[in-house]
Every structure is written in C-alpha cells, then in structure tokens.
N, C-alpha and C positions, 0 to 999 in steps of 0.2 A: 791323778787319782788321789782323793783325799784320804788321809790317815784317820783311823778311828781313835778317839780319845779313850784312854783306859779308865776303868772304874775309879782308880785312885785320883784322877784329875777332876772328879766331880766335886762340887762344893759340898761342904758339910751340911748345909741346910736342905740339901736334896737327898737326904738319907731315906731310902726306901726299904731298908732291911726289915722293918716291921710290916711292910705291905703284904697284902694278900692278892695273889694272882687270880684274876677272873672273878673278883668279888661281886661285881655287878653284871657279869656276862649273862647269867641265866635270866635276870630281870629284863635286860635289854633284848635278848633273843625272843622272849615271850611276846613283846609288843611290836615286833618288827618282822617284816617279811620282805626282804630286798630282792628284787629281780633286776638283773642287768640286761638292758636292751642293746642290741647292736645299733651303731650310729645311724644306719639307714632306716631302721625301724623307729628309733626314737625321733627321727626327723619328721615322721608322719604324724606324730601326736604332739599337741601343744602342752599337755599337762598330764599328771598322773590320773586326774579325774577322767580325761578322755580315753586313756588306756583302759581304766576300769570299766567305763561304759561300753567300750568296744568288746571287751572280754565277756561282759555280762550278756550282751546281745548275741555274741557267738555261742556262748553256753546255752542260751535259750533256743537258738536255731538248732544246735546239736541235739538238745533234748527233744525237740519236736520231730527230728528225723528218726531218732531211736524209738520214741514212743508216740507215734502219730495218733491223733484223736480217732477214736472208733466212731464210725458212722452208726447212727441209730438204725436198728433193724426195722424195716417196715413190714408189717403183717399183710399177708395178702394171699 
C-alpha cells in the first residue's frame, strides 16, 4: 500500500493556496451531459453519433405511440 505524501512535501511552485475550488465547474457542467453506458450496451454502438441517432429514433417511435395520428373523418 502506498503512503500518501503530506502537503508539506509538495514543491513550493505548486502552491494552490490562492486557488478557487470549482471555479470552472459550472461552465463545464453547462456544456456537457455525460451518460455512462454499460459495457455490453456500449459494444452495440460504434460512436456517440450512433447512440444519439438510435435514441432519436426511439423517441420518435414513442411519440407516435403516445400521439397516434388521427384519421380524417369521412362524411357520409
């Protein structure tokens, strides 16, 4: 088991005392939406584009099931 180095063993040029925790966290979170796929699911898709295309197709199918097109009423 490795021993952790104490803060006193850090070099002087690595002084983070004036740093701000999470300074860019909000900006990063705004532009990203990370979803982790299980390995067996990830294996089915070659790229993020193929995952997005499959999800869009699935969403469209679900929308059609929930809101089927109404048939035009025939007068008669």
